[in-house]
N, C-alpha and C positions, 0 to 999 in steps of 0.2 A: 955900619955897612961893611967895615973892614973885615970883621970876623965872618960875615955871611957871604962875602963876594965869591970866594973859591967854591963853596958848595952850590951857589947860584949858577956859576959858570958851568959846573958839572951838569946840573939839571938842564940848562938851556942848550949848551953846546954839545955835550957828550950824550946825554940821555935822550932828549927830544930832537936834537940835531936841527934846531931852528935855522931857517935860511932867510936871506935878505928879501926874497920875493914873497915870503909867507906872512900871514897875519897871526898875531899872538894875543890871546886874552888871558889875563891873570884874574882869577876870581878869589876873593879873600874876605875876611871879616875882621872885627876888631881884635879877636884873640890871636890870630895868626898874621896880622898885618905886617909885621916887620919882615917875616919871611916872604910874604907876597911882594912887598916893595923891593926887596933885594932881587928877586927873580925878575920883576918888571924892569929894574934899572939895567940889568944885563941884557934882557930881551930887546930893549929899545936901542941898544948899541948895535944890534944886528939888523933890526927891521924898523922902518918908519911906521909900520902898521901894527903898533903895539898899544894895548890899552890895559888899564887895571880898574876893576870895579869892586867896591866893598859893600857888603850888606850885613845886617845884624844877625849874629848867630842865633839859631833857634834852640828848641828844647830837646829835640829828638835826634839821634845819631845819624839817621839816613833821611833827614827831612829835606824835602824839595826846596831848591832855592827860589827866590822870587821869579815871577814869569819873565820879566825883561832880561834877567840874568840867564835863564834857561834858553831864551831865544838867541841871545848873543853868543852863547856857547856853540850853537849850531852853525854859526856863520864864521867861525875862526878855523884856521888851519891847525893851530896848536893851542891847547888850553892847559893852564896850570891851575890847580884848585887847592891851595893851602887854606883849609877851613877847619873850624873846631868840630863841626859835625860832618861826617864823611859824605861826599857826593858820589862815591864809588858805586853804590847800590841804588842810585836814584834814576828816575825816568829821564831827568835832564841830562845826566851823563850818558845814558844809553842813546838818547836822541842825538847827542853831539857826535858820538862815535859812529852811529848809523849814517850821519851826514858826512862823515869822512874826516872829522877832527882827530888828531892825535891828542890824547888826554892823559895828563898825569895828575892824579889826586894825591894830596898830602894831608890826610885827615889827622887832626889833633897835633899837628906838627909844632914843635917848639924849636927855639934857636939851637939848643943843645943837640936835639935829635937831628936837625937839619945838618949841622956841622959834622956830627959823627957819621951819619948814614950816607951823606953825599960826598964825603972825603975818601970813600972807599975806591978800590980799583975795580971799575965796572967791566973791564975786559976779563979779569979774573972771576968775577961773579958770573959772567956769561959762560965761561968754561965750566964752572961748577954746576950751573943749571943744566948744561948739555950732558954732563956726566950723570947726574941724577936722573934726568929724563930718559936716558938710554937704558937705565936699570929698571925703570918702572912702567914705561909706556905700554908694554905688551902684557902686563900682569892682569890677571883676573881678580885678584884680591891682595890687599895689603894688610899686614898685621903689625901693630905697634905695641911694644911691651916695655915697661920700665920697672925698676926695683921698687918704686913707690906704689905700685898697684895697677898701673895701666895695662890692660890686656883687651884690645879691641881689634876686631877684624872688619875691614871695610871692603865691600864689593865695588870693584872699579872697572869690570870688564868692558862695559859699553860706554863708559865715561871718557871724555877727552882729557888729556893732560896738557897743561900750559906751562911755559917757561916765562917767569917774570924777571927778565934780565935788566929791566929799566931802560933798555935801548930801543927806541921806537923810530921807525922810518917809514912805515906804510900807513896810508890813510885808514882811519877807523880803529887803530890800535890803542890800547889803554894800559897804564901801569900805575902802581902805587910807588911813590918815592918817599923814603928810601926803598929800593927794590932789592930783590934777591930771594926768590923762592920758586919751587916747582909745585904746582897744585892741581887738584881735581875736585870735582863735585861728586862724591860717591853715590852710587845708585841705591845702596843700603848699607847696613852695618849693625853689628851686635857686639856688646861687651861693655867695658868700663874704661873711661879715660880719666886720669888724675892730673889736673892742672896744677903744676908746682912752680910755674914761672910767672907769667903776667896774664891778667884778665880784667877786663872792665866789670864792675865799676871800681875795683880795688886798686888796680895798678900792679906793682910788684908784690907778690904774695910772700907772707912770712913762711919760713922753712917749716914751721910746725903746723901750718894750717892750710894744706892743699885742698883743692875743690874736686870732689868726686862727682862724675856725671855718668849715669847709666844709659845705655842705648839698646833698644830692641827694634829690629826690623826698620832701621833708619830713623827712628823717632826717640827723642829723649824721654825717659820715663822717670828719672830721679835726679835731683840736683841737691847736693849736700849743703850748699851755701845759700842762706836766705836772700842776700842781696842780688845774686845772679838769678835765683829763682824768681824774685819779684820782677826783674827786668823782662824776663821771658814771659811771665804771666801777664804783664801789662801789654806786651805786644800781642799776645794771644787773644786779648779782648777784641781786637779788630781783625787779626789774621788767622785765628783759630789754630789748628794743628800745624800750620805752616811755620809758626814761631818755634816749634819743637823739632824742626827738620834738621837732620844731620847734613850740614851744608858743605863742608870743605875739609879736605886733608891737605895740608901744606908742609913742605920740607924746606927749611931755611938754607940759603946758600950765600948769604952776605958774610964773607970772611973778614970784613972790616969791623964787624960788631964783636967786641971782645968781652962784653958783659951785658947782662940785662939791666935796663934802667927804669923799667916801669911803664914804658910806652909800648902799647901793642904794635903800633905802626913799625917801630924799629925792632922790637924784641922778636916778633914773629919771623923776621928775616934772618935772625942770627944763625949762622952755620952751626950744624950739630944739634939743632932743635927741630921739633915738629909742632905744628899747631892744628887744632881741630876746631871747627866753627859750627855754630848752631844758628838756624834761621834762614835768611835769604841766600839763595844761590843763583838767582836768574842772571846776575851780572858776571858770573864765572862759569857759565856753561850749563847750569842746571835749569830746572823748570819750576822752582818754588820762589814765589815773591812774598816777602814779609818785611815789615818795618824794623827789622832788627838783624844784625849779623855780629854775633859775639864770638871772638876768637879766644881760645885758651892755649897758652904756650906751655909746652911740655919739655922739660930738661932731660938730657941724657937718655934718649930713646934708643931702642934697638928696633929696626924696621926690616920686615921681611916682605919680599915680593914673590908671591906664589911659593912660599916656603924657603926661599933663598935670602939670606941676610944681605942687605944692600950696604954699600960703602958710603957713609955720610962724609961730607966735607968736614975737615977739622975746624972747630970753632971754640965756643966758650967752654 
């Protein structure tokens, strides 16, 4: 508990701002239980109305939690969800935020990632988010280029941009923790992006084996990696073309992340990186629902907003 107390305090007190009159529910599983318990111990020092519930981790990344858990989430003021399989893109999470809960999901969180990502300066992260947001919010298109072969243009004119500062105070807000990104759900896109950082199911990629993904009119048309291709094809068995949807463009702003560690949750927030996701985007302002949301982290990008290079925060 000693090593996890400081990041738990950051999560409860700084990020979610739990108050004594509020109720707090921690939803966890056997994989992430130690992080869940650390958060619960800090939360119950603030409010008498705190509870923790554990259920068995499922097989699918965005699998719905058990019905009683989903119901409990709707009746809490603050929800923390450190779970092996992300609740971010579930109907249970959407219902909870629709009911007014402030929700922080911590998918695939490990003790190391929790300590690293939550020991950051969240005021500095918020400033970095605001700076990036101001540079991209009015852009009609974003182009991402790297020396390793990424060259993709994403149409963003009618899409909303969001700042994931990790600091929630209003009912119905949601964040990933660790936080630190500015993101949107593009309306379309064309080109190729080359993932050379982190991507499930591999984790941290070998420098010599990046993953190439081609996109045409907002749909993935080619994936060089068999394992990633298999995950998307499996989701497509039930979701069809939605599994191939160009779902997200995110720009990392967490200046506390000094190196990639192989956790998408942490690495996609690293300042100076970009991530592009495939699959579900209904939880981030889009209109595509799918049982998959795969993020690929891209190192050392150059990013243009309507042709003007934007200034990324210094990072890894």
